VOGU-3710 file (C-alpha; in Angstrom, 3 decimals, decimal comma):
1> maklllatgn> 6,024/21,774/12,536  7,339/18,223/12,961  8,044/16,332/9,747  6,686/12,930/8,714  8,587/11,149/5,957  6,389/9,235/3,502  8,831/6,551/2,420  7,670/5,555/-1,033  8,853/6,291/-4,538  5,475/5,327/-6,021
11> qaklkelrsl> 3,833/8,613/-7,040  0,309/7,166/-7,153  0,691/5,710/-3,661  2,163/8,998/-2,461  -0,882/10,852/-3,772  -3,178/8,520/-1,824  -1,167/8,855/1,389  -1,018/12,648/1,131  -4,799/12,729/0,779  -5,362/10,325/3,675
21> lrdlpyelvt> -2,943/12,040/6,068  -3,356/15,670/5,027  -5,015/16,839/8,259  -2,274/15,563/10,561  -0,193/18,093/12,550  2,892/17,118/10,540  4,661/18,444/7,475  4,495/15,542/5,009  7,820/15,162/3,178  9,109/12,738/0,558
31> lpevgisikv> 12,370/10,879/0,022  13,698/13,264/-2,680  12,778/16,257/-0,516  15,082/15,011/2,260  17,843/14,021/-0,167  17,412/10,227/-0,019  17,770/8,236/-3,226  18,606/4,734/-1,944  16,266/1,820/-2,551  15,469/-0,798/0,064
41> desgnsleen> 15,487/-4,454/-0,976  12,081/-5,780/0,053  13,494/-9,129/1,165  10,994/-9,874/3,932  8,751/-12,928/3,939  5,665/-10,931/4,880  4,098/-7,535/4,314  4,897/-6,683/7,934  8,595/-7,462/7,496  8,871/-5,385/4,331
51> arlkatifad> 7,024/-2,421/5,829  9,283/-2,562/8,898  12,422/-2,788/6,756  11,551/0,306/4,760  10,321/2,348/7,708  13,293/1,643/9,982  15,971/2,091/7,303  14,549/5,400/6,079  13,892/6,648/9,627  17,515/5,974/10,517
61> ksqlltladd> 18,776/7,560/7,301  16,616/10,689/7,594  16,390/10,937/11,406  12,681/11,634/10,902  9,507/9,890/11,968  8,837/7,674/8,938  5,828/5,913/7,451  6,216/3,052/4,978  3,790/0,462/3,740  3,716/-2,821/1,900
71> sglevdalgg> 0,648/-4,126/0,144  -0,290/-7,389/-1,470  -3,035/-9,093/-3,430  -4,065/-12,528/-2,157  -6,090/-14,557/-4,667  -7,944/-17,514/-3,169  -7,808/-19,652/-6,314  -4,017/-19,249/-6,340  -3,573/-20,286/-2,728  -3,044/-16,696/-1,582
81> qpgvlsarya> -0,605/-15,721/-4,336  0,887/-13,341/-5,298  0,816/-12,015/-1,704  4,124/-10,541/-0,577  5,442/-11,008/-4,132  2,675/-8,892/-5,699  5,036/-6,198/-7,024  7,402/-8,802/-8,484  4,839/-11,400/-9,620  5,644/-11,090/-13,328
91> gknasdseri> 9,333/-10,328/-12,811  11,305/-7,700/-10,927  10,966/-4,927/-13,521  7,511/-5,763/-14,869  5,013/-2,957/-15,414  1,552/-2,828/-13,834  -0,015/-3,997/-17,095  2,423/-6,896/-17,376  1,639/-7,987/-13,814  -2,081/-7,817/-14,559
101> dyllsrlkdv> -1,677/-9,822/-17,773  0,299/-12,483/-15,920  -2,270/-12,677/-13,122  -5,147/-13,025/-15,588  -3,260/-15,744/-17,482  -2,970/-17,710/-14,228  -6,735/-17,372/-13,738  -7,881/-17,977/-17,318  -9,706/-21,220/-16,473  -11,083/-20,073/-13,105
111> pwekrsalfr> -14,837/-19,274/-13,132  -16,182/-15,976/-11,833  -17,537/-17,414/-8,585  -14,073/-18,680/-7,624  -12,087/-15,518/-8,402  -12,349/-14,027/-4,899  -9,370/-12,067/-3,583  -8,150/-9,922/-0,721  -6,135/-6,717/-0,904  -4,005/-6,266/2,243
121> cviaiatpdg> -1,916/-3,320/3,407  0,438/-3,041/6,361  1,770/0,359/7,420  4,826/0,673/9,645  5,607/3,887/11,510  9,207/4,046/12,726  11,030/6,512/14,943  14,711/7,339/14,320  15,663/5,244/17,372  14,074/2,118/15,884
131> qvefssgacr> 10,675/1,914/17,573  7,960/0,641/15,209  4,168/0,560/15,321  1,974/-1,183/12,758  -1,497/-0,691/11,350  -3,212/-2,820/8,748  -6,252/-2,916/6,515  -7,926/-5,321/4,109  -10,524/-5,192/1,356  -12,351/-8,111/-0,299
141> giitlkprge> -13,186/-8,268/-3,970  -13,214/-10,375/-7,147  -10,630/-10,531/-9,922  -12,240/-9,480/-13,202  -11,803/-11,195/-16,567  -10,181/-8,074/-18,039  -8,982/-4,667/-16,768  -11,462/-1,827/-16,288  -10,839/1,796/-15,357  -8,056/4,349/-15,604
151> qgfgydpvfy> -7,665/5,430/-11,967  -5,425/3,941/-9,293  -2,420/1,731/-9,942  -1,153/-1,816/-9,493  -3,924/-4,406/-9,641  -6,715/-1,837/-9,213  -8,104/-2,325/-12,770  -8,890/-6,006/-12,083  -10,021/-5,738/-8,448  -13,829/-5,621/-8,599
161> lprlgktmae> -16,032/-4,486/-5,710  -19,431/-6,210/-6,079  -21,379/-3,786/-3,898  -20,312/-0,869/-6,110  -20,264/-2,717/-9,414  -16,884/-1,153/-10,186  -13,198/-1,949/-10,040  -10,857/0,042/-7,805  -9,582/1,757/-10,968  -13,069/3,093/-11,740
171> lplevknqls> -13,393/4,929/-8,421  -12,548/8,567/-7,664  -9,678/8,841/-5,173  -11,962/10,005/-2,353  -14,204/6,940/-2,731  -11,287/4,536/-3,099  -9,679/5,894/0,063  -12,843/5,160/2,018  -12,942/1,517/0,963  -9,425/0,414/0,140
181> hrgkaarkay> -6,996/-1,641/2,190  -4,576/1,304/2,254  -7,309/3,709/3,311  -8,295/1,482/6,236  -4,667/1,028/7,319  -3,956/4,752/6,968  -6,887/5,734/9,171  -5,496/3,500/11,925  -2,015/4,947/11,324  -3,524/8,436/11,594
191> rvlerlkere> -4,547/7,705/15,186  -1,071/6,333/15,997  0,550/9,472/14,578  -1,790/11,743/16,534  -0,852/9,890/19,721  2,858/10,175/18,963  2,487/13,910/18,367  0,598/14,380/21,636  3,345/12,505/23,498  5,964/14,738/21,843
201> di> 4,072/17,875/22,922  3,768/16,874/26,591
//
């Protein structure tokens, strides 16, 4: 069976991707499983650039079809910040809780009705010879006044979905994957990967 490299070191993200892509006709493998330990500097100015960087570098290194993503939280009251800097918003080595605390401190005087936000995800699928295809997804929500929930990762505990009355971190994985930015992007990527496999089998 052909292999698909899931190019992330984030175990929570890897769990989501494995669940979303589990029915594909590929063997899903990880960076450690193919002997890769390098880190890619996410120096791009957009989610698309960072996803492409990771996918193409790891595809070249592994000589495998490779999937990488970059995600960001865009808060309207902050002019779209943190955006592409979401993972480094409170400093390069900050923890999820430190990033959340910093975000909430920036929003401490912003009323509930103005705390709208968008989660965005861009997935890049790269071949070893450098061809890249993208898929993307987005999810709207509201930034809460304090964290809620123990599931998920990143900004999930403060990303509230009004129609469910819960934050992303209060949702079971199966429900989150149906609604999340990454889930929407992954379902589009699924179709791309199926097409690539069909082309390979011709």
